[in-house]
C-alpha positions as CSV (number, residue, x, y, z in Angstrom):
1,X,70.7,17.8,-37.9
2,X,73.3,18.6,-40.3
3,X,73.6,16.7,-43.4
4,X,77.0,15.3,-42.6
5,X,75.8,14.0,-39.2
6,X,73.1,12.2,-40.9
7,X,75.4,10.2,-43.3
8,X,76.4,7.6,-40.3
9,X,72.5,7.3,-39.5
10,X,71.9,6.2,-43.2
11,X,74.1,3.1,-42.7
12,X,73.4,2.5,-39.0
13,X,69.5,2.6,-39.4
14,X,69.2,-0.6,-41.4
15,X,72.0,-2.2,-39.2
16,X,70.0,-1.6,-36.1
17,X,66.8,-2.8,-37.6
18,X,68.4,-5.9,-38.6
19,X,70.1,-6.7,-35.5
20,X,66.7,-6.1,-33.9
21,X,64.9,-8.6,-36.2
22,X,67.6,-11.1,-35.7
23,X,67.3,-10.8,-31.9
24,X,63.5,-10.7,-31.3
25,X,62.4,-12.2,-34.5
26,X,61.6,-15.6,-32.9
27,X,59.4,-13.9,-30.4
28,X,57.8,-11.4,-32.5
29,X,54.4,-12.3,-34.5
30,X,55.3,-12.4,-38.5
31,X,53.2,-9.2,-39.0
32,X,55.2,-7.3,-36.4
33,X,58.4,-8.3,-37.8
34,X,57.3,-7.2,-41.3
35,X,56.1,-3.9,-40.1
36,X,59.4,-3.2,-38.3
37,X,61.5,-4.1,-41.5
38,X,59.3,-1.8,-43.6
39,X,59.7,0.9,-40.8
40,X,63.3,0.8,-40.8
41,X,63.8,0.7,-44.5
42,X,61.4,3.6,-44.9
43,X,63.2,5.5,-42.1
44,X,66.5,4.9,-44.0
45,X,64.9,6.3,-47.3
46,X,63.6,9.4,-45.4
47,X,67.1,10.1,-43.9
48,X,68.7,9.7,-47.3
49,X,66.1,11.8,-49.1
50,X,66.3,14.6,-46.4
51,X,70.2,14.5,-46.6
52,X,69.9,14.9,-50.4
53,X,67.5,17.6,-50.1
54,X,69.4,19.3,-47.4
55,X,72.6,19.4,-49.2
56,X,73.1,23.3,-49.9
57,X,74.0,22.7,-53.4
58,X,74.4,20.0,-56.2
59,X,78.2,20.7,-56.0
60,X,78.4,20.6,-52.1
61,X,80.2,17.4,-50.5
62,X,79.2,16.8,-46.9
63,X,81.8,14.9,-45.2
64,X,81.8,12.9,-41.9
65,X,84.9,11.5,-40.4
66,X,83.5,8.9,-37.9
67,X,85.0,9.2,-34.4
68,X,86.6,12.6,-35.5
69,X,89.6,10.9,-37.1
70,X,90.5,13.6,-39.6
71,X,93.6,13.4,-41.4
72,X,96.5,15.2,-40.1
73,X,99.5,16.3,-42.1
74,X,97.8,14.9,-45.2
75,X,97.7,11.4,-43.8
76,X,94.6,9.8,-42.4
77,X,93.5,6.5,-41.0
78,X,89.8,7.3,-40.2
79,X,86.6,6.0,-42.0
80,X,85.0,8.9,-44.1
81,X,81.5,9.1,-45.5
82,X,81.1,11.6,-48.3
83,X,77.4,12.4,-49.2
84,X,77.4,14.2,-52.7
85,X,74.3,14.3,-54.7
86,X,75.2,11.1,-56.8
87,X,76.0,9.0,-53.7
88,X,73.0,10.3,-51.6
89,X,70.8,9.9,-54.7
90,X,71.9,6.2,-55.1
91,X,71.4,5.6,-51.3
92,X,67.7,7.0,-51.6
93,X,67.1,4.8,-54.7
94,X,68.3,1.9,-52.8
95,X,66.2,2.5,-49.7
96,X,63.0,3.1,-51.7
97,X,63.6,-0.2,-53.6
98,X,64.1,-2.0,-50.5
99,X,60.7,-0.5,-49.2
100,X,59.3,-1.7,-52.4
101,X,60.6,-5.2,-52.0
102,X,59.4,-5.6,-48.4
103,X,56.0,-4.1,-49.3
104,X,55.8,-6.8,-52.1
105,X,56.6,-9.6,-49.8
106,X,54.4,-8.4,-47.0
107,X,52.0,-11.1,-45.5
108,X,52.4,-13.4,-48.7
109,X,56.1,-14.2,-48.9
110,X,56.6,-17.9,-47.7
111,X,58.2,-18.2,-44.3
112,X,61.8,-19.6,-43.7
113,X,62.2,-23.2,-43.0
114,X,62.9,-22.6,-39.2
115,X,59.9,-20.2,-38.9
116,X,62.1,-17.5,-37.9
117,X,59.7,-14.4,-39.0
118,X,62.4,-11.9,-38.9
119,X,65.1,-13.5,-40.9
120,X,64.0,-12.3,-44.4
121,X,63.6,-8.7,-43.4
122,X,66.5,-8.7,-41.3
123,X,68.7,-10.1,-44.3
124,X,67.1,-7.3,-46.5
125,X,68.0,-4.6,-44.1
126,X,71.5,-5.9,-43.9
127,X,71.6,-5.9,-47.7
128,X,70.3,-2.2,-47.6
129,X,73.1,-1.2,-45.1
130,X,75.8,-2.8,-47.4
131,X,74.4,-0.9,-50.4
132,X,74.1,2.4,-48.9
133,X,77.4,2.2,-46.9
134,X,79.2,1.4,-50.5
135,X,77.1,4.5,-52.0
136,X,78.6,6.9,-49.2
137,X,81.9,5.5,-48.7
138,X,85.0,7.9,-49.0
139,X,87.6,5.3,-48.4
140,X,88.7,2.4,-50.7
141,X,88.9,-0.3,-48.0
142,X,85.5,0.4,-46.3
143,X,83.9,0.7,-49.7
144,X,85.2,-2.8,-50.2
145,X,83.8,-4.0,-46.8
146,X,80.4,-2.5,-47.6
147,X,80.5,-4.1,-51.0
148,X,81.3,-7.5,-49.5
149,X,78.7,-7.1,-46.8
150,X,76.2,-6.5,-49.7
151,X,77.6,-9.6,-51.4
152,X,77.5,-12.0,-48.6
153,X,73.9,-11.2,-47.9
154,X,73.1,-11.4,-51.6
155,X,74.5,-14.8,-51.5
156,X,72.3,-15.8,-48.5
157,X,69.3,-14.4,-50.1
158,X,70.0,-16.1,-53.4
159,X,69.9,-19.5,-51.6
160,X,67.1,-18.5,-49.2
161,X,65.1,-21.5,-50.3
162,X,67.9,-23.7,-49.1
163,X,65.7,-26.9,-49.2
164,X,65.9,-26.8,-53.1
165,X,69.1,-28.0,-54.8
166,X,69.0,-25.4,-57.7
167,X,68.8,-22.6,-55.0
168,X,72.0,-24.0,-53.4
169,X,73.5,-24.3,-57.1
170,X,72.7,-20.8,-58.0
171,X,73.8,-19.4,-54.6
172,X,77.2,-21.4,-55.1
173,X,77.9,-20.0,-58.4
174,X,77.1,-16.3,-57.1
175,X,79.4,-17.0,-54.1
176,X,82.4,-18.3,-56.0
177,X,82.5,-16.0,-58.7
178,X,81.9,-12.9,-56.5
179,X,84.6,-14.2,-54.1
180,X,87.0,-14.1,-57.0
181,X,86.0,-10.5,-57.8
182,X,86.6,-9.7,-54.1
183,X,90.0,-11.2,-54.0
184,X,91.1,-9.3,-57.2
185,X,89.6,-6.0,-55.6
186,X,91.4,-6.5,-52.5
187,X,94.7,-7.2,-54.1
188,X,94.3,-4.0,-56.0
189,X,93.6,-2.1,-52.9
190,X,96.7,-3.6,-51.4
191,X,98.9,-2.3,-54.3
192,X,97.6,1.1,-54.3
193,X,98.2,1.1,-50.3
194,X,101.7,0.0,-51.0
195,X,102.2,2.8,-53.4
196,X,100.6,5.6,-51.5
197,X,100.3,4.5,-47.9
198,X,96.7,5.8,-48.0
199,X,93.2,4.2,-48.1
200,X,91.1,7.1,-48.6
201,X,90.0,7.9,-52.2
202,X,90.8,11.5,-51.8
203,X,94.3,10.8,-50.3
204,X,95.0,8.1,-52.8
205,X,94.1,10.5,-55.7
206,X,96.2,13.2,-54.2
207,X,99.1,11.0,-53.9
208,X,99.0,9.9,-57.3
209,X,98.6,13.4,-58.6
210,X,101.8,14.2,-56.9
211,X,103.5,12.1,-59.4
212,X,102.3,13.3,-62.9
213,X,103.3,11.7,-66.0
214,X,101.3,8.9,-66.4
215,X,100.9,5.4,-64.6
216,X,103.5,2.8,-64.0
217,X,102.8,-1.0,-64.3
218,X,101.8,-1.1,-60.4
219,X,99.2,1.6,-60.7
220,X,97.8,0.0,-64.1
221,X,97.8,-3.4,-62.3
222,X,95.7,-1.9,-59.4
223,X,93.2,-0.3,-61.6
224,X,92.6,-3.5,-63.6
225,X,92.2,-5.5,-60.5
226,X,89.9,-3.1,-58.8
227,X,87.9,-2.6,-61.8
228,X,87.5,-6.1,-62.4
229,X,86.0,-6.9,-59.0
230,X,83.4,-4.0,-59.6
231,X,82.7,-5.5,-63.1
232,X,81.8,-8.7,-61.5
233,X,79.1,-7.0,-59.4
234,X,78.2,-5.0,-62.5
235,X,77.6,-8.5,-64.4
236,X,79.6,-7.3,-67.4
237,X,80.8,-9.7,-69.8
238,X,82.8,-12.1,-69.4
239,X,82.1,-11.5,-65.7
240,X,78.2,-12.0,-66.0
241,X,77.6,-15.8,-65.8
242,X,76.5,-15.8,-62.1
243,X,73.7,-13.5,-62.8
244,X,71.1,-15.5,-64.7
245,X,71.7,-18.4,-62.5
246,X,71.2,-16.4,-59.4
247,X,68.1,-14.6,-60.5
248,X,66.6,-18.0,-61.8
249,X,66.4,-19.3,-58.2
250,X,66.4,-16.2,-56.1
251,X,63.1,-15.1,-54.5
252,X,61.5,-12.4,-56.5
253,X,62.0,-9.4,-53.8
254,X,65.8,-10.3,-54.1
255,X,65.7,-10.2,-57.9
256,X,64.1,-6.8,-57.7
257,X,67.0,-5.6,-55.7
258,X,69.9,-7.2,-57.5
259,X,68.7,-6.2,-61.0
260,X,67.3,-2.9,-59.7
261,X,70.3,-1.5,-57.8
262,X,73.0,-4.0,-56.8
263,X,74.2,-4.2,-60.5
264,X,74.2,-0.7,-60.9
265,X,76.2,-0.3,-57.7
266,X,79.0,-2.2,-59.6
267,X,78.8,0.6,-62.4
268,X,78.7,3.3,-59.8
269,X,81.8,1.9,-58.2
270,X,83.8,2.1,-61.4
271,X,82.8,5.7,-62.0
272,X,83.4,6.7,-58.4
273,X,87.0,4.9,-58.4
274,X,88.0,6.3,-61.7
275,X,87.0,10.0,-61.1
276,X,88.4,10.2,-57.5
277,X,91.5,8.1,-57.8
278,X,92.5,7.5,-61.5
279,X,91.4,10.7,-63.3
280,X,94.4,12.9,-62.4
281,X,97.5,13.3,-64.0
282,X,99.1,10.3,-62.2
283,X,96.2,8.0,-62.9
284,X,94.8,6.3,-65.9
285,X,95.0,8.3,-69.0
286,X,91.5,9.2,-70.4
287,X,92.2,7.5,-73.8
288,X,93.1,4.2,-72.1
289,X,90.0,4.2,-70.1
290,X,87.9,5.3,-73.2
291,X,89.2,2.4,-75.0
292,X,88.6,-0.3,-72.3
293,X,85.2,0.5,-71.2
294,X,83.4,1.0,-74.6
295,X,85.1,-2.4,-75.8
296,X,83.5,-4.2,-72.5
297,X,80.3,-2.1,-72.8
298,X,79.6,-3.2,-76.6
299,X,80.5,-6.9,-75.7
300,X,78.2,-6.8,-73.0
301,X,75.4,-5.0,-74.5
302,X,75.3,-7.4,-77.6
303,X,75.7,-10.6,-75.8
304,X,73.0,-9.7,-73.2
305,X,70.6,-8.7,-75.7
306,X,71.0,-11.8,-77.9
307,X,70.8,-14.1,-74.9
308,X,67.7,-12.1,-73.6
309,X,65.9,-12.7,-76.9
310,X,66.6,-16.4,-76.5
311,X,65.1,-17.3,-73.2
312,X,61.8,-18.7,-72.4
313,X,62.4,-18.7,-68.6
314,X,61.1,-15.2,-67.7
315,X,63.5,-14.6,-64.8
316,X,66.3,-15.4,-67.0
317,X,65.2,-13.2,-69.7
318,X,65.1,-10.3,-67.4
319,X,68.3,-11.2,-66.1
320,X,70.0,-11.0,-69.5
321,X,68.3,-7.8,-70.3
322,X,70.0,-6.3,-67.1
323,X,73.3,-7.5,-68.6
324,X,72.5,-5.9,-71.9
325,X,71.6,-2.5,-70.1
326,X,74.8,-2.8,-68.0
327,X,76.7,-2.6,-71.4
328,X,74.9,0.6,-72.3
329,X,75.7,2.1,-68.9
330,X,79.4,1.3,-69.6
331,X,79.3,3.0,-72.9
332,X,77.9,6.0,-71.4
333,X,80.5,6.2,-68.5
334,X,83.4,5.7,-71.2
335,X,82.4,9.0,-72.6
336,X,84.1,10.6,-69.6
337,X,82.1,13.7,-69.5
338,X,79.4,15.1,-67.2
339,X,76.8,14.5,-70.1
340,X,77.6,11.0,-70.3
341,X,77.5,10.4,-66.5
342,X,74.3,12.6,-66.1
343,X,72.6,10.4,-68.8
344,X,73.7,7.2,-67.2
345,X,72.5,8.4,-63.8
346,X,68.9,9.2,-65.4
347,X,69.0,5.8,-67.1
348,X,69.9,3.9,-63.9
349,X,67.1,5.7,-61.9
350,X,64.4,4.9,-64.4
351,X,65.7,1.4,-65.2
352,X,65.7,0.5,-61.5
353,X,62.0,1.1,-61.4
354,X,61.1,-0.5,-64.6
355,X,63.2,-3.7,-64.0
356,X,61.9,-4.1,-60.3
357,X,58.4,-3.8,-61.7
358,X,58.9,-6.4,-64.3
359,X,60.2,-8.8,-61.7
360,X,57.4,-8.1,-59.5
361,X,55.2,-9.1,-62.4
362,X,56.8,-12.4,-63.1
363,X,56.9,-13.1,-59.3
364,X,52.8,-12.9,-59.3
365,X,52.9,-15.3,-62.3
366,X,54.9,-17.5,-60.4
367,X,52.8,-17.4,-57.4
368,X,49.5,-17.7,-59.3
369,X,50.4,-20.3,-61.7
370,X,53.6,-22.3,-60.3
371,X,55.6,-21.4,-63.4
372,X,57.9,-18.8,-65.1
373,X,58.0,-20.6,-68.4
374,X,56.8,-18.6,-71.4
375,X,55.0,-21.4,-73.3
376,X,53.5,-23.0,-70.2
377,X,52.0,-19.7,-69.3
378,X,50.6,-19.3,-72.7
379,X,47.2,-17.4,-72.5
380,X,46.9,-17.9,-68.6
381,X,47.6,-14.3,-68.1
382,X,44.2,-13.3,-69.5
383,X,42.8,-13.8,-65.9
384,X,45.1,-11.0,-64.9
385,X,44.4,-7.8,-67.2
386,X,45.9,-5.3,-64.9
387,X,49.2,-7.5,-64.4
388,X,49.2,-7.7,-68.4
389,X,49.0,-3.9,-68.8
390,X,51.8,-3.5,-66.1
391,X,54.1,-6.2,-67.9
392,X,53.3,-4.5,-71.2
393,X,54.1,-1.1,-70.0
394,X,57.4,-2.2,-68.5
395,X,58.4,-3.6,-72.0
396,X,57.8,-0.4,-73.8
397,X,59.6,1.6,-71.2
398,X,62.6,-0.9,-71.4
399,X,62.5,-0.4,-75.2
400,X,62.8,3.4,-74.6
401,X,59.2,4.8,-75.0
402,X,59.1,8.4,-74.3
403,X,58.3,10.1,-72.0
404,X,59.6,7.4,-69.6
405,X,62.8,8.0,-67.8
406,X,64.6,5.2,-69.6
407,X,63.9,7.0,-72.8
408,X,65.4,10.1,-71.4
409,X,68.5,8.4,-70.0
410,X,69.0,6.5,-73.1
411,X,68.7,9.7,-75.5
412,X,71.0,11.8,-73.3
413,X,73.6,9.0,-73.0
414,X,73.5,8.0,-76.8
415,X,73.9,11.6,-77.8
416,X,76.9,12.0,-75.5
417,X,78.5,9.0,-77.0
418,X,77.3,9.9,-80.4
419,X,78.2,8.1,-83.7
420,X,77.8,4.5,-83.6
421,X,76.5,4.2,-80.2
422,X,73.0,5.5,-81.2
423,X,72.4,2.4,-83.5
424,X,73.7,0.1,-80.7
425,X,71.4,1.7,-78.0
426,X,68.4,1.6,-80.3
427,X,69.1,-2.0,-81.2
428,X,69.7,-3.3,-77.7
429,X,66.7,-1.3,-76.3
430,X,64.6,-2.8,-79.1
431,X,65.8,-6.4,-78.5
432,X,65.5,-6.4,-74.9
433,X,62.0,-4.6,-74.8
434,X,60.9,-6.6,-77.8
435,X,61.7,-9.8,-75.8
436,X,59.6,-8.8,-72.8
437,X,56.9,-7.7,-75.1
438,X,57.0,-11.0,-77.0
439,X,56.5,-12.9,-73.6
440,X,53.9,-10.6,-72.6
441,X,51.8,-11.2,-75.8
442,X,51.9,-14.8,-75.4
443,X,51.2,-15.0,-71.7
444,X,48.7,-12.2,-71.3
445,X,47.1,-12.1,-74.8
446,X,47.5,-15.7,-76.0
447,X,49.0,-14.8,-79.1
448,X,50.9,-17.3,-81.2
449,X,51.2,-21.1,-80.9
450,X,53.1,-23.3,-78.5
451,X,55.1,-26.5,-79.3
452,X,53.5,-29.7,-80.3
453,X,52.5,-31.7,-77.4
454,X,51.2,-28.8,-75.4
455,X,52.5,-26.0,-73.5
456,X,54.0,-28.5,-71.0
457,X,56.4,-29.7,-73.8
458,X,59.7,-30.3,-72.2
459,X,63.1,-29.0,-73.3
460,X,65.7,-31.6,-74.3
461,X,68.0,-33.1,-71.8
462,X,71.0,-31.4,-73.4
463,X,69.6,-28.0,-72.7
464,X,72.7,-27.0,-70.8
465,X,72.2,-24.5,-68.1
466,X,69.2,-23.2,-69.8
467,X,66.1,-24.0,-67.8
468,X,62.4,-23.7,-68.8
469,X,61.1,-22.2,-65.6
470,X,58.2,-25.0,-65.2
471,X,57.0,-26.5,-62.4
472,X,58.4,-23.9,-59.8
473,X,57.5,-23.8,-56.4
474,X,55.4,-20.7,-55.5
475,X,57.0,-18.2,-53.0
476,X,53.7,-17.5,-51.4
477,X,52.7,-19.2,-48.2
478,X,49.8,-21.8,-48.5
479,X,50.9,-22.5,-52.2
480,X,49.4,-20.7,-55.4
481,X,47.5,-17.5,-55.0
482,X,43.7,-17.8,-56.0
483,X,44.0,-14.0,-57.1
484,X,46.7,-11.3,-57.3
485,X,46.6,-9.4,-54.0
486,X,46.3,-5.7,-54.3
487,X,49.5,-5.1,-52.4
488,X,51.3,-7.0,-54.9
489,X,50.1,-5.4,-57.7
490,X,50.4,-1.9,-56.1
491,X,54.2,-2.1,-56.1
492,X,55.0,-2.4,-59.7
493,X,52.2,0.2,-60.3
494,X,54.1,2.7,-58.2
495,X,57.4,1.7,-59.5
496,X,56.5,2.3,-63.2
497,X,54.9,5.4,-62.2
498,X,58.2,6.6,-60.5
499,X,60.0,5.6,-63.9
500,X,57.5,7.7,-65.8
501,X,58.2,10.7,-63.4
502,X,62.0,10.5,-64.0
503,X,61.3,11.6,-67.7
504,X,58.7,14.2,-66.7
505,X,60.1,16.2,-63.8
506,X,62.2,18.9,-64.9
507,X,64.0,19.9,-61.6
508,X,65.2,16.2,-61.2
509,X,67.2,16.2,-64.5
510,X,68.5,19.7,-63.8
511,X,69.8,18.6,-60.3
512,X,71.3,15.3,-61.7
513,X,73.1,17.4,-64.4
514,X,74.7,19.7,-61.6
515,X,75.4,16.6,-59.5
516,X,77.2,15.1,-62.7
517,X,79.3,18.2,-63.0
518,X,80.6,18.0,-59.3
519,X,81.0,14.0,-59.6
520,X,83.5,14.4,-62.5
521,X,85.3,17.2,-60.8
522,X,88.4,15.2,-59.7
523,X,90.2,18.2,-58.1
524,X,87.1,19.6,-56.6
525,X,86.5,16.2,-54.9
526,X,90.0,16.1,-53.5
527,X,89.6,19.6,-52.1
528,X,86.2,19.3,-50.6
529,X,87.1,16.2,-48.8
530,X,90.7,16.9,-47.7
531,X,90.4,20.6,-47.2
532,X,86.8,21.3,-46.8
533,X,87.2,23.7,-49.8
534,X,83.9,24.3,-52.0
535,X,84.7,24.5,-55.4
536,X,82.4,25.3,-58.4
537,X,83.0,23.1,-61.5
538,X,82.5,24.2,-65.2
539,X,78.8,23.9,-65.8
540,X,77.5,21.9,-68.5
541,X,73.9,21.8,-70.2
542,X,71.7,19.6,-67.9
543,X,70.1,16.5,-69.4
544,X,67.1,17.4,-71.4
545,X,64.8,16.1,-74.2
546,X,65.8,16.5,-77.8
547,X,63.7,16.0,-80.9
548,X,66.4,13.3,-82.2
549,X,66.1,11.7,-78.7
550,X,62.5,11.3,-79.0
551,X,62.5,10.2,-82.4
552,X,65.0,7.4,-81.8
553,X,63.2,6.3,-78.7
554,X,60.1,6.0,-80.9
555,X,62.1,4.0,-83.4
556,X,63.4,1.6,-80.8
557,X,59.7,1.2,-79.3
558,X,58.3,0.5,-82.9
559,X,61.2,-2.1,-83.7
560,X,60.4,-3.8,-80.2
561,X,56.7,-4.1,-81.0
562,X,57.4,-5.3,-84.5
563,X,60.0,-7.7,-83.4
564,X,57.5,-9.1,-80.7
565,X,54.7,-9.4,-83.2
566,X,57.0,-11.3,-85.6
567,X,58.2,-13.5,-82.9
568,X,54.8,-14.8,-81.6
569,X,53.9,-15.6,-85.1
570,X,56.3,-18.3,-85.2
571,X,55.9,-21.3,-82.9
572,X,58.2,-21.6,-79.8
573,X,59.9,-24.8,-80.7
574,X,61.1,-26.9,-78.0
575,X,64.3,-27.5,-79.7
576,X,66.7,-24.5,-79.5
577,X,68.0,-23.0,-82.8
578,X,71.1,-24.5,-84.0
579,X,73.0,-21.3,-84.1
580,X,72.4,-20.8,-80.6
581,X,74.6,-23.9,-79.5
582,X,77.8,-21.9,-79.1
583,X,76.1,-19.5,-76.8
584,X,74.4,-22.1,-74.9
585,X,77.7,-24.0,-74.3
586,X,79.5,-20.8,-73.3
587,X,76.8,-20.5,-70.5
588,X,77.4,-24.0,-69.4
589,X,76.7,-23.7,-65.8
590,X,80.0,-25.4,-64.9
591,X,81.9,-23.6,-62.2
592,X,85.3,-24.3,-63.7
593,X,84.1,-22.8,-67.0
594,X,83.1,-19.4,-65.1
595,X,86.4,-19.3,-63.3
596,X,88.3,-19.7,-66.6
597,X,86.1,-16.9,-68.1
598,X,86.7,-14.7,-65.3
599,X,90.6,-15.0,-65.5
600,X,90.1,-14.3,-69.2
601,X,88.2,-11.3,-68.4
602,X,90.8,-9.7,-66.1
603,X,93.4,-10.5,-69.0
604,X,91.3,-8.8,-71.4
605,X,90.9,-5.8,-69.3
606,X,94.5,-5.4,-68.8
607,X,95.3,-5.8,-72.4
608,X,92.7,-3.1,-73.3
609,X,94.1,-0.7,-70.6
610,X,97.9,-1.0,-71.4
């Protein structure tokens, strides 16, 4: 089967699996439902991987017009899927992480309230279909549809334990903020349709290119609105408030997917829309985009790193580290070069494995001890030495320890950004990795002391939205685990091994470099999708290790380890530090505050672009 004919199957396979599980889930035993879920997810991963491997070259763009609705006379109304290497690679990553999440939950994840054994894998497969569809969509409206399918399912998965009030609250915050992002995206799409009469990415880009001379107010407004909606999913500041609340209550397998790939899809969406639609002579000038994205990236990276270091709730700690690294991804995109995009692609690929592995480790702690509170878990992790080794390895990889792929992606991206960006990348990586290592040292090594009154010391009542993570309900059936199952330990082990392979396999980084060349070739994309013309973009050096990159990775790792050791020497007080009060008030948990910050973010983005 040709690659272009495979593209619809990558989206259809998980949809069919989800429908089958919904229809037959009440009649199937739980083991059968879980096996079916894993099989459909794995089949989708195999399809995406084979399509990526079967693409003739890194610059090829297989195109499938569903139903044969090809453009006529330059105009088109059909749905198009485009399978370039970056999109197919992302669909493969999504599918592999879905397999990992379902394997992690296999046999141990608590059943839903109504004993519908197929509901959880069905929702996860639907989530997979939305993410794969977004990665491959070649028209803006259907990209929006797939993105919202993903968002709606993520909302349901966040509130999966609907019998708990906190789960409902976290899901509600997620739903409201992301719905606002959806409305702005849809309004931006409507403005582009009003201007061009087209919805296809290539057609819109071609129509804007036909009127060179820079954008007018309508085109600028459309870009701001579409980008704002994507930045909500990417959890960029000040659109990030939903992320920690959602991660605190979502089941662990869902956290693995949200931090591993869903947030990164928002970053991918910004890159895709900019280079296919707005990178031409009638779009957003490069200096304007280069001004807006770094400003948001720096703000996101710094605030995310600081909030990460302040957390004692382990899921919130990892969620804020995701926010911080999203800022670094945005800075890499802002370079607007193939080198920057190639570095970000490597960074995202390895970060997905590391972050999913860390969430899997935290999930085992939750199911073993009924808590994700750092001081309450003090020393208890000594019973789980292998889990401690995995958690520590994840922290080192997050800090940028060579030869992990996170270190390579960080090194390539910071070199492309150059200048001040190197210092920012080193500091943010050190702070986020150090926070993970600090928690690991307390939990698995028993280092440091805990607050007076014992590990169970409570936080003050005015702790705002910050929660401790104490007295959490285990996610496993039958209550707490007596030991960590081999299957649950195997998942983070494989994920960390994959992150290591990203930094060690030369062919992978060479392919990503060539794919980045094609992805940033605006004219080549238009010619390939609209006319089937194969073009060869200017070749740039592929991502590679450099002496400076290795040294800066080692510096960041040393800072992370040193910061973690300093942190555990001081008692973790029950009272938060006074200087953190403004930040805690900023993350109030109040819906109205988050809506106000969303509007402020849209305004800020508009000011930076104009």
